[in-house]
GUSEPA-374371 format. One record per residue (C-alpha): residue number from 0; chain; x, y negated, z. Coordinates in steps of 0.5 Angstrom, whole numbers, padded with zeros to 4 digits. Last residue first. Layout:
N
+-----+---+-------+-------+-------+
!   k ! c !    xx !    yy !    zz !
+-----+---+-------+-------+-------+
! NUM ! A !     X !     Y !     Z !
...
+-----+---+-------+-------+-------+
END
This chain:
155
+-----+---+-------+-------+-------+
!   k ! c !    xx !    yy !    zz !
+-----+---+-------+-------+-------+
! 154 ! A ! -0158 !  0267 !  0342 !
! 153 ! A ! -0157 !  0259 !  0343 !
! 152 ! A ! -0151 !  0260 !  0337 !
! 151 ! A ! -0156 !  0263 !  0332 !
! 150 ! A ! -0162 !  0259 !  0334 !
! 149 ! A ! -0157 !  0253 !  0332 !
! 148 ! A ! -0155 !  0256 !  0325 !
! 147 ! A ! -0163 !  0257 !  0323 !
! 146 ! A ! -0164 !  0250 !  0325 !
! 145 ! A ! -0158 !  0247 !  0321 !
! 144 ! A ! -0161 !  0250 !  0315 !
! 143 ! A ! -0156 !  0250 !  0310 !
! 142 ! A ! -0156 !  0246 !  0304 !
! 141 ! A ! -0153 !  0248 !  0298 !
! 140 ! A ! -0152 !  0243 !  0292 !
! 139 ! A ! -0157 !  0244 !  0286 !
! 138 ! A ! -0153 !  0245 !  0279 !
! 137 ! A ! -0156 !  0241 !  0274 !
! 136 ! A ! -0152 !  0235 !  0276 !
! 135 ! A ! -0145 !  0239 !  0275 !
! 134 ! A ! -0148 !  0242 !  0269 !
! 133 ! A ! -0149 !  0234 !  0266 !
! 132 ! A ! -0142 !  0232 !  0269 !
! 131 ! A ! -0138 !  0238 !  0266 !
! 130 ! A ! -0142 !  0237 !  0259 !
! 129 ! A ! -0140 !  0229 !  0260 !
! 128 ! A ! -0133 !  0231 !  0260 !
! 127 ! A ! -0133 !  0236 !  0255 !
! 126 ! A ! -0136 !  0231 !  0250 !
! 125 ! A ! -0131 !  0226 !  0252 !
! 124 ! A ! -0125 !  0230 !  0251 !
! 123 ! A ! -0128 !  0234 !  0245 !
! 122 ! A ! -0130 !  0227 !  0241 !
! 121 ! A ! -0123 !  0224 !  0243 !
! 120 ! A ! -0119 !  0230 !  0240 !
! 119 ! A ! -0124 !  0231 !  0234 !
! 118 ! A ! -0124 !  0223 !  0232 !
! 117 ! A ! -0116 !  0223 !  0233 !
! 116 ! A ! -0115 !  0229 !  0229 !
! 115 ! A ! -0120 !  0227 !  0223 !
! 114 ! A ! -0118 !  0220 !  0223 !
! 113 ! A ! -0111 !  0221 !  0223 !
! 112 ! A ! -0110 !  0226 !  0218 !
! 111 ! A ! -0116 !  0222 !  0214 !
! 110 ! A ! -0112 !  0215 !  0215 !
! 109 ! A ! -0105 !  0218 !  0213 !
! 108 ! A ! -0109 !  0221 !  0206 !
! 107 ! A ! -0112 !  0214 !  0205 !
! 106 ! A ! -0106 !  0210 !  0206 !
! 105 ! A ! -0102 !  0214 !  0201 !
! 104 ! A ! -0108 !  0214 !  0196 !
! 103 ! A ! -0109 !  0207 !  0196 !
! 102 ! A ! -0102 !  0205 !  0196 !
! 101 ! A ! -0102 !  0204 !  0188 !
! 100 ! A ! -0108 !  0198 !  0190 !
!  99 ! A ! -0103 !  0193 !  0192 !
!  98 ! A ! -0102 !  0190 !  0199 !
!  97 ! A ! -0107 !  0186 !  0203 !
!  96 ! A ! -0114 !  0188 !  0199 !
!  95 ! A ! -0110 !  0195 !  0198 !
!  94 ! A ! -0110 !  0195 !  0206 !
!  93 ! A ! -0118 !  0194 !  0207 !
!  92 ! A ! -0120 !  0199 !  0202 !
!  91 ! A ! -0115 !  0204 !  0206 !
!  90 ! A ! -0119 !  0202 !  0212 !
!  89 ! A ! -0125 !  0203 !  0209 !
!  88 ! A ! -0124 !  0210 !  0207 !
!  87 ! A ! -0120 !  0212 !  0214 !
!  86 ! A ! -0127 !  0209 !  0217 !
!  85 ! A ! -0131 !  0214 !  0213 !
!  84 ! A ! -0127 !  0220 !  0215 !
!  83 ! A ! -0126 !  0218 !  0222 !
!  82 ! A ! -0133 !  0217 !  0223 !
!  81 ! A ! -0134 !  0224 !  0220 !
!  80 ! A ! -0129 !  0227 !  0225 !
!  79 ! A ! -0132 !  0224 !  0231 !
!  78 ! A ! -0139 !  0224 !  0230 !
!  77 ! A ! -0139 !  0231 !  0228 !
!  76 ! A ! -0135 !  0232 !  0235 !
!  75 ! A ! -0140 !  0229 !  0239 !
!  74 ! A ! -0145 !  0233 !  0235 !
!  73 ! A ! -0143 !  0240 !  0237 !
!  72 ! A ! -0140 !  0238 !  0244 !
!  71 ! A ! -0147 !  0235 !  0246 !
!  70 ! A ! -0151 !  0240 !  0243 !
!  69 ! A ! -0158 !  0237 !  0241 !
!  68 ! A ! -0164 !  0240 !  0244 !
!  67 ! A ! -0165 !  0235 !  0250 !
!  66 ! A ! -0165 !  0229 !  0245 !
!  65 ! A ! -0159 !  0224 !  0245 !
!  64 ! A ! -0159 !  0217 !  0246 !
!  63 ! A ! -0153 !  0216 !  0252 !
!  62 ! A ! -0149 !  0222 !  0249 !
!  61 ! A ! -0150 !  0219 !  0242 !
!  60 ! A ! -0148 !  0212 !  0244 !
!  59 ! A ! -0142 !  0215 !  0248 !
!  58 ! A ! -0140 !  0218 !  0242 !
!  57 ! A ! -0140 !  0212 !  0237 !
!  56 ! A ! -0136 !  0208 !  0243 !
!  55 ! A ! -0131 !  0213 !  0244 !
!  54 ! A ! -0130 !  0214 !  0237 !
!  53 ! A ! -0129 !  0207 !  0235 !
!  52 ! A ! -0124 !  0206 !  0240 !
!  51 ! A ! -0120 !  0212 !  0239 !
!  50 ! A ! -0120 !  0211 !  0231 !
!  49 ! A ! -0117 !  0204 !  0233 !
!  48 ! A ! -0112 !  0206 !  0237 !
!  47 ! A ! -0110 !  0211 !  0232 !
!  46 ! A ! -0109 !  0207 !  0227 !
!  45 ! A ! -0104 !  0211 !  0223 !
!  44 ! A ! -0101 !  0216 !  0228 !
!  43 ! A ! -0097 !  0216 !  0234 !
!  42 ! A ! -0097 !  0209 !  0237 !
!  41 ! A ! -0100 !  0205 !  0231 !
!  40 ! A ! -0099 !  0202 !  0224 !
!  39 ! A ! -0097 !  0195 !  0226 !
!  38 ! A ! -0098 !  0190 !  0220 !
!  37 ! A ! -0092 !  0186 !  0219 !
!  36 ! A ! -0090 !  0179 !  0222 !
!  35 ! A ! -0090 !  0181 !  0229 !
!  34 ! A ! -0094 !  0176 !  0232 !
!  33 ! A ! -0099 !  0173 !  0226 !
!  32 ! A ! -0098 !  0180 !  0223 !
!  31 ! A ! -0100 !  0184 !  0229 !
!  30 ! A ! -0106 !  0179 !  0231 !
!  29 ! A ! -0109 !  0180 !  0224 !
!  28 ! A ! -0108 !  0188 !  0224 !
!  27 ! A ! -0111 !  0188 !  0231 !
!  26 ! A ! -0117 !  0184 !  0229 !
!  25 ! A ! -0118 !  0188 !  0222 !
!  24 ! A ! -0117 !  0195 !  0225 !
!  23 ! A ! -0121 !  0193 !  0231 !
!  22 ! A ! -0127 !  0191 !  0226 !
!  21 ! A ! -0126 !  0198 !  0222 !
!  20 ! A ! -0126 !  0202 !  0228 !
!  19 ! A ! -0132 !  0199 !  0231 !
!  18 ! A ! -0136 !  0199 !  0225 !
!  17 ! A ! -0134 !  0206 !  0223 !
!  16 ! A ! -0136 !  0209 !  0230 !
!  15 ! A ! -0142 !  0205 !  0231 !
!  14 ! A ! -0144 !  0208 !  0224 !
!  13 ! A ! -0143 !  0215 !  0226 !
!  12 ! A ! -0147 !  0214 !  0233 !
!  11 ! A ! -0152 !  0211 !  0229 !
!  10 ! A ! -0152 !  0217 !  0224 !
!   9 ! A ! -0153 !  0221 !  0230 !
!   8 ! A ! -0158 !  0217 !  0234 !
!   7 ! A ! -0162 !  0218 !  0228 !
!   6 ! A ! -0162 !  0226 !  0227 !
!   5 ! A ! -0168 !  0227 !  0231 !
!   4 ! A ! -0172 !  0221 !  0228 !
!   3 ! A ! -0170 !  0224 !  0221 !
!   2 ! A ! -0173 !  0231 !  0223 !
!   1 ! A ! -0179 !  0228 !  0225 !
!   0 ! A ! -0181 !  0225 !  0219 !
+-----+---+-------+-------+-------+
END
C-alpha cells in the first residue's frame, strides 16, 4: 500500500502529460483546419509543441508533489518518455478518426519518435533546472562576521 502511494504522483504526472498533450493537439488541429485548411503537423517534429506542453505540465506536477526520496531527474525523464509514448498512441487514434485507418502506423511511428524525443528533452531540461535550484537553496550562503573584520581594521 505504501509503495502505491509513493508512486501515485508519478502516475498522475504521466496522466496530466497525456491529457494536456492530447487536448492541445485536438484544439490546435481544429484551429489549424479552420484557419489553414489542413492539420498543422508541428514546427520541427510531429506535434512537438503539444508534446512540449504536456511534458512541462506533467513534470512540473511531479516535481511539486514529489517525495524526498524520489529522484527528480530519473522520474522526470520517465514521465516525459512514457507520457510521450501514450500521447502518441492517442494522437494516432485521433488522426485515424479524421483520415483513414491505413495511416495509423505512420502517425504512430512519427508520434513515437517525436514524443520520446521531446519528452526526454523537456523532462531533462526541467529536471536539471529544478535540481540546480534545489541544490542552490540547500547550500548555505557564506556570511561574514563584520565585527571580526572591524577588529582587524582597528588593530
